C-alpha positions in Angstrom: 0.0 0.0 0.0 1.4 3.4 -1.0 1.7 6.1 1.6 1.2 9.7 0.5 3.7 12.4 1.5 0.9 14.0 3.7 0.5 10.7 5.6 4.3 10.5 6.1 4.4 14.1 7.4 1.4 13.5 9.7 3.1 10.4 11.1 6.4 12.3 11.6 4.6 15.0 13.4 3.0 12.4 15.7 6.4 10.9 16.4 7.9 14.4 17.1 5.0 15.2 19.5 5.5 11.9 21.4 9.3 12.6 21.6 8.6 16.1 22.8 6.4 14.8 25.6 9.0 12.2 26.6 11.8 14.8 26.6 9.9 17.3 28.7 9.1 14.6 31.2 12.8 13.6 31.4 13.8 17.3 31.7 11.3 17.7 34.6 12.7 14.7 36.3 16.3 16.0 35.9 15.3 19.4 37.2 13.9 17.8 40.4 17.4 16.6 41.3 19.0 19.8 40.2 20.6 18.4 37.1 21.4 20.7 34.2 22.0 18.9 30.9 22.8 20.1 27.4 21.5 23.7 27.9 23.8 25.1 25.3 22.6 22.5 22.8 19.0 23.3 23.6 19.7 27.0 23.0 21.4 26.1 19.7 18.5 24.1 18.5 16.1 26.8 19.6 18.0 29.4 17.5 18.0 27.0 14.5 14.3 26.6 14.8 13.8 30.3 15.1 15.9 30.9 12.0 13.8 28.3 10.1 10.4 29.5 11.1 11.1 33.2 11.7 11.6 35.6 14.5 7.9 36.2 15.0 7.5 32.9 16.8 7.8 32.7 20.6 11.3 31.6 21.8 11.6 28.3 23.7 12.5 28.3 27.4 16.2 27.8 26.9 16.5 30.6 24.4 14.4 32.9 26.6 16.7 32.1 29.6 19.8 32.7 27.5 18.5 36.1 26.5 17.7 37.0 30.1 21.2 36.1 31.2 22.8 38.4 28.5 
């Protein structure tokens, strides 16, 4: 059975949403024990996303924190 490009994109979006949920839960668990992991990388990815979708979008938490520290 052939799968359309739209179906592939929809499934990729579902997978990304599931990964996002998992990553947020893991970050919350790490925060409870005071762990700070890969904050620079999170900020880099946030900047890459902003560059891709434009500056009119809201920044992610890591990027907002980075701006506040500057």
